[in-house]
N, C-alpha and C positions, 0 to 999 in steps of 0.2 A: 226805822226798823223794817218797815214793809219794803223799802227800797233795797235794803241789804238782802232780804229773803228773795226778792225778785231777781236780783243780780246772781245770787248763788244758784237759784233754780235754773236760770238761763245758762250759766256756765256748766252745770251738771248735765243739762239736756244736750249741750253741744259736744260733750266729751266723746261719745261714740263716733261722731262724725270726724273727730280729729285723728283717730287711729287710722292709719293707712298701711297698705302692704308695700313692700320694697319694690322698686322698679330698677331697670338697668337701661341706661342711655347708651346707645351705640350709634355708629355713623348712619345706619339705615333707619333709625327710629328708636322708640322706647319699647322695651319688653316688660311685661307685667304678668302677674299671676293670671292663669287662664289662657295664655297664648299657647299656640301649638308649637311643636318641635320645628316644623317648617317655617313658621313665623320667626322663631328665634334665629334660625340659620340665615334667613333672608335679611334680617335686621342687623345681626352681629357677626355673621360669617361662622366658620367652623371654630369650635373651641380649641384651646391649646391642649387640654387634657379632657378625656371623657372616661367615665366608668359606669358600668351597668351591674346591678346586683338584684337579688330577690329580697324584697322587704319582708320582715317578719309578719306573720298573720296573727291577729288577736281575735278572741271570742267577741261576738257582736256586742257592742255597747260597754265593753269592759277593757281593762288594761291587762288582762290575763293572756299570756302568750300561748298560742296553740302549739303543742309539741311538734317539732319538725317532721317526724315520721308521719304523724296524723295529718298535719297540714299538707304534706306532699301528696298524700293519698286522696284527700278530700278537696283541697283548695289548690287551684293552679298557682304558679308563681306570679307574684305581683311585681312586674319589672319596674325598677327605679333607676333613674339615670342621674349622674352628677356631671355637669359640664363646667369646666373652669375657663374663665376668660381673664387674660392678663390685659389690663387696660392702659398700659404705658407707664412711664416714670411719673412718680408723684401721686399715683392713684392706687387704691387698693384693688386686689384681684376680686372678681365676682364669681360666685358659684351658683349656677342655676340648677335647681332640683326639679326633675320631671318625673311624673308618674303617668303611665299609660300614654305617653306622648304629649302631656299637657304640663305647663309650668305650674308647680305647686308652691315654690318659694324661691327667693333669691337672697343670698347672704354675701356679705362683704368681708374681705380678709381671708387669710388661709386658715381653714378650720378642719384639720384632719380628724377622722373618726377612728 
């Protein structure tokens, strides 16, 4: 019984370590969260498609959206970029999401918003 408890505790303690962020393998290296825009271009080249938009602004620490007229007057635009990379036949497309020039996340497949 003690051995079972010890095994369960070990597995549960290791679960946070098992969660990892997505990464993108390119000819020039691997792109991961926290990489700069320049690093992504150096490793993967120019994206097939790119889009830039202003991200919605939320009240601090909440999920309540600041109304756009108020947000525009008080908070500057938070630029978000989406870069699409086609990786060739037999592989899913990768979308790299950048905020303020830094990779925030990477998603695979075509995911229109």
